[in-house]
Phi, psi and omega in degrees: 000131179265136180279134182299145179281127171245121181300141184303326192259010181279145179298128180257082191271184179308316183299314179287329174301313180299320184296310180298315181303310176302328175302300183299319172302329184271005190297315176303326181296319183285325174299316181297317176293320177273340185270281189265359179082013181292163180302128178297142182297134183294152179290143177284171180303316175307315176296328178287330178276343179284153170294123182303160170259120187263128179238108192250136182229157172225120185215150174254332181233003174111342181300314181296322173297325178285329173290329172301312181293322179287337175288323176298325181285330178284331177297312176300316176306330182268009173085015173262169185248105171284145174231113187259129182199142173296156186290328185280002173275353191260116174270161184300320182302314182283325177295333181282355181266350187287132183257326186229115182228136171239125176256118173248123188213131176262171183242138190248133172070220180267062182087021184263160175288142169299159188301324185267026180234340191296307173308322180291324184286323180297320180288319180295334184264356180287153174305327186284003189288143183286158170288149194231038178304335183278349192265142170238137196225163165212158179222127181246113185253135179251138173202200185216123177285359173283351177249159179294323180269050185303127176050020191304320175308304178307314183296322180292307183298311186302311182293313170306321181296318183291321177297327179271012169106352187287149184253133181282134171261349174211141180290140179307141172242131180250117188255135167282195180299324170271082183267341195302311186282329183283323179294322178297313181299314175306307177306307183311318178284330184283321186299321177291330177293315185294325177298327186276347188280133173291115181284349169077207184297153181300148180257164171305145184300139170280155175311137184310322185293328180286319180296321178283091183288113187286161174291135180257123179275116184249121177274153175286352185254124185210189186300334186267332180228077184281157181279138181274104184252159173255131173280115180266335174226134170223094195233125175289137182252323182279162180281156186299336183276353178296144173295348184240156175239096181254131191237147177254123182251146162234127179251139170280126183272352180050234180252024185287339186072010172307131179240130178218162173238160171304128179110349178276175174245157177247119173284133178232126180274114193275165171238135177291149177299120181304324182297318173297317177294314178300322185289322174304304181310316185290322183296315181289341187067033180257150173279140181286346175260013171303141178247120189258144174303137175087354169254140184266355181232168177307154182307313179302317179294323182289324175292326177290321193236353182250332189239137170288119179246349176276301175283111177294138176286154183293338177284329173293317181298319184286328180283323179294321177298317179294332185267329193275331183066039186270110186309310182291323183289315182300315183299318177295315181295307183311320179269357179057044179276092189297312185291316181296324174292323176300313174299323180289328183277343185315119174083354171270146179244182176302327179292320171309319179292315185295331176284000173274354177260157164295152183303125175082012180282346178247132173288153172302321185292318176299315181301305188294330178296342189256002187266157168259155182302146172290135187256152165300156168249126183263133180230131176312130171289141188246022180216151171266142173300334178289341182244349180230064184308127175076013180220165175221131183255153169222153181235105195234133165277123176279132181269116179216133171203172188235135180225124177055033178080005179246133177293132181239164177205153179295137181309301187275314189301319185275329179293324177284317180294323189253320191241356185273347176307127181072000178275162167260116192254121190285120180231155170206162174264131174248114182298136169229084185301324184294343184240091187224154173291143185302137170298334181279108189288347174269353182286140176292148179231125174249135180226130176242112194215073182284158181059219175296344169305354175283340185319299184289337178283331173298319176297315180298318178289323177298318185296316183285331175298306183302327184273358181066028186294131183272354183286153178286147176235137180228121182237137171255121177220152178189175184191201180282296190240129177301317181299328185248338190235024182256092179280157183052033190297312180301322180291319179295321178300316182292321177295329178286317184292326178279352178086358169307307179269100176302309183223141171226111181254124189248149177218100176258104199291339190245018179268012179204170190295320182259123188291141178236130180244176181298324178289336173295315183293330173302313177298320183292337182248020192300326180300316185288320186297315183294315172315311175298322180298314184293335177272021174097011188293149172259143188239117174250146172225133179227132175144208181301125185271329186292324181236306191294308183302321179291315174304314177293323173301315181297321181291322178292317180292325182291320191286321178296314181299315189285318188262354181249005181062030186257149166293171181291330177298309185297331175290324179293325170298324182288313179301316181292333173288327176300320182289320175303325182272009176061032176257354173229096184234151181228152171239090187232153187208000000 
């Protein structure tokens, strides 16, 4: 556990001394909360009477929620009473009463709010948002510098809170993909500041479920310390005639103690293709055994396992442009045309960019200095632990394409498909508590998951079967061709024949002249779909965020309007209420 940093030249006043005493006294409590998942220590009478520290999070995959829970543990150790809630659970009237607030928010896609922060942001950014002069706040933003909208969600919320009169008790921190240490340090520095702020008058009571701070179960296996697993099954699901190569993988969990739930993701540590590594070394004119300052292994090993060499970093792109004098690239960067840059970069890896320079024109040290660390790839788990004891399943499309006569491949998908057999593959579980099977086994479930988007819904169906859930299940699935792309066809047929799968609507887009998609089938069955929602149905979407998920969302709005007799605005209100009730959730990428 990291002890918060207090500058040596900072005045160590009575409040800070009291905070430090409480922090040290709470070490045992924090270890219990963060470590073995035991019951959190109850708040003292002084904590119960104090104005709480509200820790609000917006997350797409669970990272921001994890940081929020760690911040809550540190707040308890600092003698405060934390209240942890997702942003979309907060209405503006209650938000305006909060005195001490920490917002932990990730950025989704190209600068967008995560799903469970969008409604909050719409209310906060509206002209009707209340003034917040009584609020003290800090924003911890998670993002990825590989995207233009780096930490944009956090930046927007931070700026808007200031505009509404709130006062910063900590400067916003923007974290890149390696966020853990930076986030921990920020939390450590923010807590003593928050502890010294007078909460003032008591606030309205928070919901009971928010006040009951749950234990955070932390596995010993994580991104920095993955479990070494063996792939026991690697089976192609799509036919050889398919334009896609979709595979089913099973990983042995051995004695790892790894625990997962249907809806979680599995992080996989990839290994770069040695063919690409060799080609880059040749282009650089570098010795594979070269030892560069700051690197602990020979150059080829570092390029294989430590750095992103497929997706070029923005720093590498800028340096290549500066050196290459490439008219088209220079024009695009000079004019800041984001869409044109994306189109130009499509299908290009770092070697493609190096080939714009003469061979050997960039040193290996310069090249490595412009790379980002190799990151894990997260895949939706396609099994329930109740049905796959001791194993975890993934459903992955192997990415392969040819550009300028050279074969390219997805970093992790081709590693697993081609080179991981007999290897120890690093894995860990990423919890996604927002994407879960309904706790009410009688609730109807509607699932939209074309292609590999079926993965979590295979897990959902296995889970509901194992639990003996009585609720109806409806799956929308599709791909290009039924003959070649109907993955898990036999399993789905069995689920249908046994009654587990109440309805199965298929959309194979290229089996007829007019393309049919899952949203097409939704509209065709709109009356029944709306009826399921009216009966308490939960609506889930998994898959491509850029087109499919948006088209499905529009179809849902249209169905609610048409079959519920709502105006467009009323349909939006209806769908937003589904989101607030956690009955419309997405796992999109």
